[in-house]
C-alpha positions in Angstrom: -11.4 -44.5 -67.1 -11.2 -47.7 -65.2 -14.4 -49.1 -63.7 -13.0 -49.4 -60.2 -12.6 -45.6 -60.1 -16.2 -45.0 -60.9 -17.6 -47.6 -58.5 -17.1 -47.1 -54.7 -14.8 -49.7 -53.2 -17.1 -50.5 -50.4 -20.9 -50.4 -50.7 -23.1 -49.7 -47.7 -24.2 -53.4 -47.8 -20.6 -54.5 -47.8 -19.7 -52.2 -44.9 -22.7 -53.5 -42.9 -21.8 -57.1 -43.5 -18.2 -56.6 -42.5 -19.2 -54.7 -39.4 -21.6 -57.6 -38.4 -18.8 -60.1 -39.0 -16.3 -58.2 -36.9 -19.0 -57.6 -34.3 -19.6 -61.4 -34.1 -15.9 -62.0 -33.8 -15.7 -59.4 -30.9 -18.8 -61.1 -29.4 -16.9 -64.4 -29.3 -13.5 -63.1 -28.2 -14.1 -60.5 -25.5 -16.3 -62.5 -23.0 -13.8 -65.4 -22.4 -11.0 -62.8 -22.0 -13.0 -60.9 -19.5 -14.0 -64.1 -17.6 -10.4 -65.2 -17.3 -9.1 -61.7 -16.4 -11.7 -61.3 -13.6 -11.1 -64.8 -12.2 -7.3 -64.3 -12.4 -7.4 -61.0 -10.6 -9.8 -62.5 -8.0 -7.4 -65.4 -7.3 -4.4 -63.1 -7.1 -6.3 -60.8 -4.7 -7.3 -63.9 -2.6 -11.1 -63.3 -2.9 -11.6 -66.5 -5.1 -10.6 -70.0 -4.4 -11.3 -72.7 -1.8 -13.5 -71.4 1.0 -15.3 -68.7 -1.0 -19.1 -69.0 -1.4 -18.9 -68.7 -5.2 -19.6 -65.0 -5.4 -16.3 -64.4 -7.2 -17.2 -66.9 -9.9 -20.7 -65.4 -10.3 -19.2 -61.9 -10.6 -16.8 -63.2 -13.3 -19.7 -64.8 -15.2 -21.8 -61.6 -15.0 -18.8 -59.6 -16.2 -18.5 -62.0 -19.2 -22.2 -61.6 -20.0 -21.9 -57.8 -19.9 -18.8 -58.0 -22.2 -20.9 -59.7 -24.9 -22.6 -56.5 -25.8 -19.4 -54.5 -25.5 -17.5 -57.0 -27.6 -20.1 -56.8 -30.4 -20.1 -53.0 -30.4 -16.3 -52.8 -30.2 -15.8 -55.2 -33.1 -18.4 -53.4 -35.3 -16.9 -50.0 -34.5 -13.4 -51.2 -35.3 -14.5 -52.5 -38.6 -16.4 -49.4 -39.6 -13.5 -47.1 -38.6 -11.0 -49.2 -40.5 -13.2 -49.3 -43.6 -14.1 -45.7 -43.6 -10.6 -44.5 -43.1 -9.4 -46.9 -45.9 -12.0 -45.5 -48.2 -10.8 -41.9 -47.8 -7.2 -42.7 -48.6 
């Protein structure tokens, strides 16, 4: 028998490291997307722009800060789901 059939393709350490890497990628990608989406929608709605007190921009910054945790969790979950489904096949 070949060795790769006896050894699992992904070890728990490898799964964890890949999940952390994808989590960090999600942590870096989702907050800027959220920031620009909230600002863009605010400008289209007319709530942001000249004459506003800056509340719209602060709301967008708070949404981006909240999206950091979500981005990390989403990236890690996507990685784990992909790796575990690939392992069963």
